[in-house]
Structure formats: structure tokens, C-alpha cells
N, C-alpha and C positions, 0 to 999 in steps of 0.2 A: 346587545340589541338596545336601541333607544326607543322608548315609548313615551307616553304622556305623563306617567307618574313622576312625582317631584324628584325622587332620588336619581332619576335618569334624565332629567331635563337640563338643557343648557350645557354646562361644562361637564359632560358625562365622562366616566372613566374610559369608555370605549372611544369616545371622541378624542380625548386627550392622548390616548395611546396611539391612535392613528396619526395625530398631529406630530407626536414624537418621531414616528417612523419617517415622516416627511422631512424633519429637521436634522436627522442624523444623530450621532453620538454626542452626549454631553461632554464638552471639552474638558471640564475638571476631572470627570471620571476617566477620560482617555489619558490625561496626563498622569493621574495617580497610578493607573495600570502600567504605563510605560516606565515610571520611576521604580515601581515595585519590581518589574522584570529586570531592570538594569541592576538593581541591588542584588537580586538572586544570581545574576550572571557574574557580577564582581565577586561575590562570596564564593561561588563555585571555582572561579579562577584562582582565588587566593588559596583555597584548600589544595589546589593542584600543585602548589609549590612556588618558590621564588621566581622561577623562570617565566612564570606567567603574570608577574606583577605588572609589566608594561601593558600586557593585553588587558588586564583589569582596568588600568587607568584609561586606556583607549576606549574601553567599553563604557566607562562612566562618562567620558567626554561625549561619546557618540549618543548615549542615552539623553544627555542634556540637549544635544542637537535635535534628537527625535521629538522631545517634549516641546522645544521651541518651534520646530517645524509643524508639530501638531497644532500648537496654538495659532501659529501664523496661517495654517491651512483653514482653520475655522473662519478666518476673516476673508478668505478668498472664495467668495460665494460663486464666482464665475468659473472656478476650476473644478475638475473631477479627478479624484485619485483612484487609480486602479492598480491592483497588485496581483501578480501571478507567481506561483512557485514553479521553478524549472531548474536545470542543472548548474548554472554558475552565477555568482554575483560579481560582476565586473572582472571576471576571470580569477577571482580569489575565493578561498574557502571561507566559510562562515560557521560560527559556533551555535549549536543548539543546546539549550538548557532544558533538562527534563527532570521532573520530580518522580521518584519511585513511590510505590505503594506504602513504603515504610518511612517516607519523608526524606530519604536520602536524595541528594542532588547529583545528577550525572551530566557531564559535558561531553558532547560528541561532535566531531568534525564532520560537517555535511556540506555538500555542494548545493547551493541555492541561488537562483537568479531571481531578483525581484524587479519586475518591470513596473516600477512606480512612476507613473507619468502624470504630472499635473497638466492636464490638457486644457489650456485656455481657449475660450471661444474664438479669440482673435487668431490663435495659432491654427486652429482647425480651418478657419476661413482662409488663412494664408496658404496652408498646405493643400487644400482642395481647389483653391483658386475660384471659389464660388462667388466671392464678392457679395455675400448676402447682407442686406440692410437690416439694421436693428428694427424689430417690430414687436407686436404683442406676443409673438410666439418665441422670441429669441431666448427666453429664460429656460426653454426645454433642454433637458440634458442630452448627452450624446446618443443614448439609446432610449427610445420612447415606445411604449406599447399602447395600442388602442383596443380595448376589449369590451364585449357586450356584457351588460349586467342583468339582463332579463331573459326573455325567451327568443332572442334574436330580432332582426328587423328594426333595430334601434336607430340606424342611420350611421353606422360606423364608417361606411365607405366615404361619405361626404367629408368627415373630419380627416380621414387618411388622405383624401385627395387634396385638401387644403394644406395639410402639414407636409405632404410630399414635396412641395416646392421648396421646403427648407431642409430636406434630408437627401442624402446621397443614395441610400438603399431603402427599399420598401419590401418587406418579406411577409409571406403567408407561412404559418407554422403548423396548421392542422385543418381537418375537414376536407371537403371536396366541392363538387359542383352543387351541393345542397346549400352552399352559402351564396346568396344573391345580394350583390351590392349595387345600388343604383346611384350613378354620379352624373354630373353635368359639366361640360366644358365651358369656356368663356363665352361661346356663342349660344349657349343654352341647349346644345345638343345632348340628348340623353344616351347614356351607356349603361347597359345591364351586364355586370361582370359576375362570373361564378368561380373561375379558377385563377384568372389573371389578377394580380394585386392591383388595388385601386390607384396606386401611384403611377400607373402606366401613362396617364395623360400628361404627366410632367416629363418632358423630353430629356431632362438632365438626370433623371432618376433611373437606377438599375433595379429591376424587380426580381425578386427571388421566390420561387416555389420550393419550400423546404421539405425535408425528409418526412415530416409528419403528415404531409398532405397526400391524399389518394387522388390519382389523376386518370380521368377518362379522356384518352387522347383524341377521339373524334370530336368531343365537345371542346377540348382545349384548342385544337386547330380551327374550329369554327369561330371561336372567340377571336383568335388572332386574325383570321381572314376578315372578320367584321370590323375589327379595329383598323386594320390597314386599308380597308375600303373607304374608311372615313378619314384617312390621312394620318393615322397614328402609326409611327414607325416603331416596330418592336425589335428590329434586328440589332443584336448585340446588347439589348437592354433587358432581356427576359431570360432568366436562368432557371433550370430545373434540376433538383437534386437527383443524383444517381441512386440515392437510397430510398426515394419516394416509391410507393407501391402503385402499380398499374391497376386501374379499375376497368374491367371488361364488360361487354354487353351482357355476358352471362350473369354477372353480379346484379345487374339491373333486373334481369328476368327472375333471378332467385329472390330478390327483394320483394317483388310482386307476389311470388308464390308464398313467401313467408307471411306476408300481410293477410293473404287469403286464408292461410291456415289458422290465423288468430281469430278470424271471424269477428265476433262482437267485442273482442279485446284488442283491436287493431291499434298499433302504435301511432299510426298517422304519419308514416315516413313520406319523404318526397319521391320514393321509389327510384332514386338515382343510383342505387347500388352501394351506397356508402357503408352501411352496416355489414353486408356480406363481404365487402372488400377488406374491411378491418378484421373481420372474422378470419379470412384467409391469411392475413398477416399474423394474427394471434396463434393460429394452429400451424403456422410455418409452412404453408404450401403456396403462399402468395408469390407474385412475380414483381420484381422491382424494375425501375427504369434502367438501371445499369445492366440488366439481363438482355436488353435490346442490343447490346454490344457483343452478345454471344448467341447468335441465331442458330448455331449448330445444336445447342441444347434447349432452345426456346420452345420448340414444338413439344418436346417431351414434358416440359413443365406445364404447358398449356393443356396437354392431354390429361394430366393429373387433375387439374382444376375442373375440366369438363366431367371426368368420371366421378369426381367427388360430389359435384352438384347433382348428377344423375342418381347416385346412390342415396342421396339425402331427400330429394324431392321427386315424387312420382310424376309430376307434371313436366319435369325437365328430361328431354330425350337426348341421349348421347349418340353421336355419330362421328365417324372418322372424317367424313366429308365436311362437317361443321367445323371441326378442329382445323382442317386444311384451309378452309375459307378464311377463318380467323387468322391463321398463320400468314396467309398471303397478304392480308390487309396490314398486319403488323410489320412485315418486311418493308413495306412502303413507309409506314410510320417511323420505323427505326432510322431510315435514311433522312427523313425530314427533321426528326427530333435531335439528331446527333449534335448539331451546333448549339443547341440549347443546354445540353447536359454538362454539368460540372459537379465537383465536390463542393456543395454549398456550405458544409460545415467549415471547411477550410476558407472558403470565400468570405463568409460572414465574419469569422474571427480575425482574418487578415485585415478586412475592412475596419474592424474595430481597433486593431493595433495601429493602423495607419491614421486613426483619428477621424475616420469618416462617420457621418451621422446616420444612424440606423433606426428606421421606423417599422414596427411590427404590427401587422393587421390581423386581428383575431376573426375567426369565422364563427357563426352561431353565437352563443352566449352562455354565461355561467349557469343559468337555470336549466340549460340543456346539457350540462356537463355530465358525462357518464358516471362520474363519482359523486358529484354534488347536486345534480339536478333532480327533477321529479322522476326518478328511475321507476319503471323501465321506459317512461315516456320522454326519452332523451335522445341525443345524438350518440355517435359511437366513438367520439374522441374527447379530448380535454380542452374546451375553449377557455378555461380559466388560466391563470398565470403559469401554472406548472407545464402546460402544453407548449409554452415558448421554449423552455429549456430542452424538453425532449424532442420537440418538432423542428428545432433549428440547430441544436448542439451548442447553445450559448449558456455560459455559466450564469447562475442566478445573481451573483454579485455584480454583474455587468449591467443589469437592468437599472434604468434611471427612473424616469417618469412613467407611471401606469395610469392612463386615463380610462375611466369607466364611462361607457356611453349608455344613457338611459333616456327613454322617452318620458315626456311630461305626464304620460299615462302609460298603460301597459297593453301589449298585444301578444297573442299567441296563435300559432298555426298548428293544427294537428290535435291529437287527443292528449288527455292528461289533466290533472287538477289545476284550477286557476281561481284562487280565492276571491279576487276582486273583480271578476268578470261581470260585465253588464249585459243584460238580456233585453229583448224587445226593442222598443223605439230608442231607448237611451243608447244601447250598444250600436244600433244601426246608424244613429246620428253621428256618433264618434267615428264609426267606420267610414262613412261618406266624407266627413270633414277631413279626415287624415288620409284618404285614398288607400285604405288598408286592405290591399290585395297582394298576395305573395309575389315577389320578384321572380322566384324560381318556379313556383307551381301555378300562380294565378289564383290560388284558393283565397276566399275571404278570410281575413284574420279575425279571431275573437278579440274583443276590445273590453277594457275595463279601467278602473281608476289606478293611479300609481300605488304600487304595493311597497310600502316602506320596510316591512318585515323582510321581504325577499331582497330588497335593495341593500339593506344593512347586512344581510347574510353574504351577498356578493362582495360587499366592501371588506368584510372580515377575511374572506378567503383570498382575495386578490391584492389587498394592501394598496388600493387606489390612492393616488396622490391628488387627483381632482376628478370632477364629474363633467361630462359634456351632456347637458340636458337638451334634448332635441324636441322638435315639434311643439314648442310652447304655443305657437300661433294657432294650432288646431283647437285649443281650449277657448279661444276668443269667441264670445257670443253665447256661451253656455249659461244657463240660469244660475248654476253654482258649480264649484269644483270641490273634489274630495280627495283626501289622502287616507289610505288604509294604514293605520299606525300600529295596530296590534291584532294578534289572533287570540281568541278565547275558545276554550273547549266548551262543549255543551253544558258542562257543570259550572262554567263561569271562570275557570282557571285561566290565567294569562300565560301563554307560552313564552319562554325565554328566547327561543330561536326558531328558525325555519325547520319544521319537522321532516325527518326522513320517512316516517311512516305515512303512506298515502291514505290509509284509512282515517288517520287523524286529520290530515290536511284537507281531505274532502268534506269533513264535517265542521271545520272551524268556523266560528262566527267572527267576521272582521269588524274591528272597532274603527270607525271613521272620524276624521276631523273634517268639518265642512268650512270652507273658506269662501270669502267674497269673490265673485267672478268679475270679469272685465268684458266690455263689449267692443272695445277699440280693435281695429285691424292693426296688428303689430308687425306685419311682414316687411314694412319699410324701415322699421326701427333698427338702428345700428349702434346705439349706446345704451348701457344699462339704465342710466338716469332718465332716458326717454320712455322707458316702459311704463305702462299704467301702474299706479301705486299698488293695486290689487295683484297684478302680475308679479311685481317685486316681492310682495309679502308671500306669495305662493313659493317663489324660488327660495326666499330666505328661510321659510319654515322647513322646506326640504333640507336645506343646509344644517339647520339646527338638529333635525332628527337623525341625520346620518353622520354629522360631525366632519363633513368635507365641503370644500367650496364647489359650487356649480360654476366653474371657471369659464366654460364655453356654453352659450345658449343659442340653440337653433331656432330661427323664426321664419323659416321658409326653405324650399328645396335648393335654391341657387347657392353657388360658392360664396357669394358675398352676404348671404342671409345668416350671418353668425355674429353674435355679440360676444366680445371677450370681456369678461367681468374682472376688472383689476382689483 
């Protein structure tokens, strides 16, 4: 965590470590490791007898080639190296060297295929026939993720919409209709999306709803109908995982009943049924999209869900007639959904192997993560980086750029601790300036200063390569701007990290830095140099405190209202 104290200012250890993650392996270390492994291999082959001398020589030559290739690869910044283990290497056997616990070396013949492809940006362009022009976003890697850093509503949809024009696939990996993303097309028309990925406005992009998403089909089809009524064609461009779980109306009803049970300790959910649906998944009586292809057993599974809800909640009444009515509705949904259903795990990984560019859109945000957020005031999935792997079936070593989206201040909807929250006129002024009412619920959002402690925590968990700082324009005209840079306990002790214990979090005293404000309207600014000096200092102070560049800066709601900081 980076605070104001001298030992953590500027070139901090955490900042340097995150910088190293973005730069990759040190080339000298890589070469040393390769040389060492080649010597171990040669030694093992020599011990095996004279018949393997030629193999040892070949291994030595190959190792020099690997070292040279490694050195050369460091120079090719436009290329990406990906490697998978599978059954054959160019149709030939490969040798594995393994050290035993006693230091002995064993050589074993194994079949391994290494798909090591240096995928040049120009090659991808040629393969996909996209003819993309070089621009400020061209440096992004083949796989890019856009994730929320705070409590949601940071403006992820806008960045995804902009980047979608440069990617072949846009995928959602977790959450459900509780994720509301507001985007605008070139004509300024507003679109509020909840399940459909934000890349849908780009007609050349295929949108994927991954296995980690929970899908309420009535809402899903309503979104599709709304898009198509405005001229957005979704046919053949929207794919739904056969492994994704179905969210039923009963889940929404149960969500409300659960909140009523909690009374004064309400979580403040959207009551969209997200938590109960994930609960059905966890206790293994959930129903998946692929089950719609087996309607002969569908009613039986639906009946189990209804009976389970009735057994748990007194306010939920079971009836065979209700199950029959739901079944009748889903028979119709099954027919309509059929041409959307695919094995998205296979689709996404095949797209990757073909060199297609993949953009991943996170729902909610890290501080609502069920493991890392302000539990229990959280969502029911993992909006942090781990949710990508489990929600799409994509290996972690395939992830390239991970952009964290953060408002220039913070907001939160629902209950739960919120250390930098502003109350009274200050909070109301920020709410009105930022139009802070929920996309999904319409509820007024709680508003406060940017929380650097929480942001640093999110950076640590996700390994962001850059930050998209949104809504900087909302701070224009304020008498002063503040950053919450540290938490202190009531005894004055400075906390090293964001605490899991809510009793501590609710009582922390936030240490603020006050910075000079700016009065200028910046909504028309399109280059960093044109920003008021005070606004630049605000951005740069954030960068110092988190050790990451604020590479994208939002200054308004439109697509073009984005500064790319070189």
C-alpha cells in the first residue's frame, strides 16, 4: 500500500513490483535459466550412455537457439508468445528432465506439443482482414480485460464500447442483470445494457455471455428486442454459454424474501435474484442453459427448485400450477434461445488460437467481490481477475492487458461501510454533478472522495497494467478536491492494507490530502496537455500513490470524451 510517509513515496516497492509485472521477465534471468536447463539436459543424456551423445549435442545447440530466440523476443515488443502443453511436438517425441528428491536426474520420453506462436499485430490484422488503423489503442495485447476497481458504476461500459471497435470478441464472464452499463452510440443515443456485452454496438464484434454469468431470459430477450428496435443487429453476433446458469423469477422473489428476513441488516441487493441463483448453482440444484435442450427432464428440475424455495421461505408458496406455467414459458424460450447457445469455452479458446483479439468486460467491481469485497455487503460472484478464468474457461497466462476502471471520486449503491463517503450538501452536490443514480435500480448512489487505500488494494489483487480514470469532469468547479490516502485506527495506528474486519473498517479515520481544484469546463478537452494544471496534478498524484499510469481519462459521457495519456 502506498501512503504519504517517506519510505513509501515515489519509487515504492509496490509500485516497482507492479511495473515489473507489466514489463515481463528480465531477459538476463531468462537466458540464465535456459542455459542452466540445457546443461542439466546434456549432463543427463551423457550419463545415459554413448548412444545419446548426438542427442546431447543437439540439445546444446537447441538451447543456444532458445537463448538467442529469448533475447530476440525481448526486442519484439509487438509480438506475443503463447505456449500450451498438449500431446505432440511437430509429431516427434521430446525429452523431459526431472530432478528427484535425492538430487538424481531422470530423463523421460514424453509427448508434448508446444504451440509457441509469435503473433505479430500485422499478422493478426492480415488473418482477420480487419484492416485496423494504428491509433492510441494499438498497443493493447491480444487479450484485454476491463475490470471495476471500486463498488461498481465506474463507467466500464464506455471503455469497452470504445475498445470493441478494435477487438473481434467481447465477453462477459460473471454477474447477471445486476450489472448496468450505460453507453452511447455515434448519434448520442443512450443504451442501458445489463446482460448483453457492451461491444454489441460494434457490428463487426461477436459478443459472448460466458459460463460464469447467470441469465434471466425474460430480461435478456427484452434487451435484444430493445437493441433491434433501435437498429442494432444481434443475429449471429451474440453467443450464450451452454454452461451458464438460468435465473428464474422465483430467484428474484426469494431475493426479496431474504432481504426482508435481514430487516435492519439488509445487504441492499438489486433484488434481481443474482445471489439466490448463484446459491442454487453452489448447492447443485441449479439449471443450466444447456438443460433447455432436454425439455423431457426440465420440468422435474424446475419442480425441485420450487419445492426447495418453499421449504426455505414461508412467504414462498409452492404449487404444481406455478411450475407448469413456468415450464410453458421456458418451452418457448428454449426455441428462441437455441441459435444463441454454443460451447463458449471452445469458442473463446479457438478464437484465441486463431489470433483473434478478445476483450473481456467485468461486471460490478473488486470491492463487491465475494472474496475480497466488504463481505457480506458484496455481490455473489468474483468481479476481480480470477473471475475471468473461471467464468470463461480461459487460462491465466493468456491474459494480456488488465485495465482497472476507477472514478475520479467514489460511489456506492446499497449498504455497507464506505470510509470516504460525503454527507449532507457535499455529497448531494457531487451526486447531482455526476448524475449518480443507479442504471439498474435508479437508486441514488452514495458519493465520496477517491479512496486510494481501496484502489491500491484492487491494484494488488488484479495486477492492473493501467487505469482508466473516469468522470474527471465532475470535479470541475468544486472549491477543493481530496484524496483519501490512508486509514488510521482510533488509536492512531496506520493500517497497511484494506481490512477484512468490518468493525475496523467502519471506525477508521481517513487521512486526506487536499489538492487545488479547477474551475474550467474540461468536457471538450481531448489531450492531456490541454487539461488545467490543477487537474493534471490531481491525476499525477493518483499515479504516484498507486504506482500505475492513468492511461485513459474520461471527461464526459460521449464516446469521444476520452483522453489517452501517452
